[in-house]
N, C-alpha and C positions, 0 to 999 in steps of 0.2 A: 452453901451460899457464904461468900466472904463477908466478914464483918467490916463495916466502913472504918477507914483509918481515922476519920474525923467525924465525931458525933455532933449533931445539932444541939447547941446550947439552949437552955430554957428561954433566956431573954437575949435577943440579938436583933440587929437591924442589917439589911443588906447595904452594900456599897453600890453606888452608881457605877455602872459598867458601860464603857464605850467600846464597840467592836467594829472590826473591818475585815473584809474578805479579800484575800489575795490568791494568786494561782496555786501556790504550794502550801500556804499557811493561813491561819486566822489569828488576828491579834485581839486581845481584850485588855483594856486598861481600867482597872478598878480604882476609883477615886477615894483615897483614904488619907487623911491628914496624919503625918508622922506615924505610919504603921509600925506596930511592934508585935512580938510573939506571932509572927506570920507563919501559917502552915498552909501549904497548897498541896492538894492531892489530885493529880491528873490521871485519869483512867481512860480507856479507849473510847467510852461513850459518855463520860461525865467528868466534871471537876468540882471540887469543893475548896472553898477558901474560908479560913477563919483567922482573925487577928483582933487587935485592939487599936483604937485610934488615939489621938493626942489627949482626949478626955476620958480615956479608959472605957469607952463604949465597946461592946463586943460586936464585931462585924462578922456576918456569916452569909456566904453566897454559895448556892448549889445550882449547877447547870447540867442539863442533859443535852448533849450536843446534837445538832442537826444530822451530822454524819460522823463516822469514826475518825479518830486522830491517832497518831503514833505517839503513845505515851512516853516512849524512851527517847524520842527526838523532840519533845516539847519542853519548854523552859518557862521559868518565871524570874522576874527581877524586881527587887523592892527599891523604891525611891522615896524621897521625902513626902510626896503627895500622891503617889501612884504605885500600884502593884501591876506591872506589865506581864502579861502572859502571852507566849507565842505557842500556838498549837499547830504542829505539823500535820497536814491532812494525809490520810491513808490514800485517798484518791485525789492526786493533784489534778489541776485543770478542770475541776468540778466545782461549779459555783454554788455557794450556800445562799439561798434566798433569805435565810434567817439564822440566828445563832443557835436557838434551841430546837429540840425535836418537836415540842409542843407548839402549835400555831398561836396559842394565846401568849402574848408577850407581856412579861411583868413590867411594871412602870420603871424599874431600876435599870433596864437594859435599853441602850440607845445606840443608834448607828453613829460611828465616828466618821462623819463626812469629810473631815480634814485629811483622813488617811485612806478614804475609800477610792477605789479605781474600778472602772467598768472594764476589767481585763478580759471578760468573756467575749467582748466584741473587738478587742484589739487584734492586730495582726502580729505574727511572730517577729516581723522585722521592726516592730515598734522601738525596741532597744537601740537598734542601729540609727533610726531616725532621731531618737532622743539624743544620742551621742553626737550626731552631726550638729544638732541644734545647740547643744551645750558648748561644743567647740566654737561655733560661730559667735555665740554670745561672749565667750572668753576672748576671742580675737578682737571683737568690737570694744570690749572693756579695756584692752591693753593698748589700743590706738590712742593717739593724742586727739582729743575731741575739741580742743580749743577752750576758750574761756566759758565758765559756767554762766548761764543767764542770770541777770538781776531779777529779784522777785520783789522789788520795791512797790510794784503796782498791786500786790496782793494785800488785803487788809484782814484783820481778825474779826471785823464786824459782820462779815458775810454769813 
């Protein structure tokens, strides 16, 4: 049995994680203020994250995935307030009903509704339809629309 690359610290707290499911990948955004000493270990069926935040609290998250991911084609990126993880699915076009294998959801895992798409019910030509819509909006924004309406009749007291 392989020894884990990242061992669980005695005192730690989990970061809040927002996740979303896409056709070919799953994204997880861990909310950490000014993360430092970040270590992410992505395996086929699990991932581990450990780091420190801006107040030197130890952050530790461990996830056992709902389904397998391609660890060689999965990535993480560290930002000022977030650690973004992109997990490439081994089985693309297979919807994940939850992030973890276990049905019991920890309170630190939440669905990222801003990035969620119900792609399982989309048709394959959805991209083409989206592209036509984007082009139409672009054409409309480039045309002379006349004078902008006055908004004098709106008040702040409503």
